[in-house]
N, C-alpha and C positions, 0 to 999 in steps of 0.2 A: 691286266686292264682294270679289274675291280679295285685293286689297291690304289691305282692312280685316281680313280673316280672318288673313292672315299677320302683320299688326301685333298682333292679339289673341294669336296663338300666341307671338310674341316676348315680349309682356307677361306671358303666363302663365309662360314660362320664367324671366323675371326674378323674378316673384312666388315661384316654387318655390325659386329660389336664396336669396331673402331670407328665406323661411320656414325653410329649413334653417339659415341663420345665426342666426336668432332662436331656434330650438330649442336650439342649442349655447350661445348666450348665456344663455338662461333656465336651462338645466341648470347652468351655472357659477354663476349667481346663487343658485339653490336650494341648491347644495352649500355655499355660504358662510353661509347664514342659519341662525340657531339656532331650534330647534323649542321648543314649550312645555315639553316634558319636559327639554330641555337647560337652559332657564332655571330651572325648578323645582329641578333638581339643583344648579345653581350657587348659587342662593339658599339652599338647605338647607345646603350645605357651608359657605357663608360664615357663616350663622347659627351653626352649630356651632362654628366657629373663634372667632367673637366671644364667644359665651357661655363657651367654655373660657378665653379670654383674660381676661374679666372675673372669672370665678371664681378663676383663678390669681392675678390681681392682688389680689383681695380677700383671699385666703388668705395671700399674702405680706405684705400690709399688716397683717393681724391678728397674724401671727407676729412681725413686726418690732415691733409695738406691745407685744405681750406680753413680748418679750425686753428691750425698752428700759425698760418701766415695771414 
């Protein structure tokens, strides 16, 4: 019986060590993931740049057409 208890205690120590490693790994993974708000900000910023680019291209095209014709 004593042998089984000592084996269980050793296993528990291994489990505690593994759990500590898992906690640090999960913390590293969480720090690298983007949140919903990060994604929304990136999409909004990208949309603004695309709209501004399209508007400026259209304006330059109209100005060039007016100047040429």
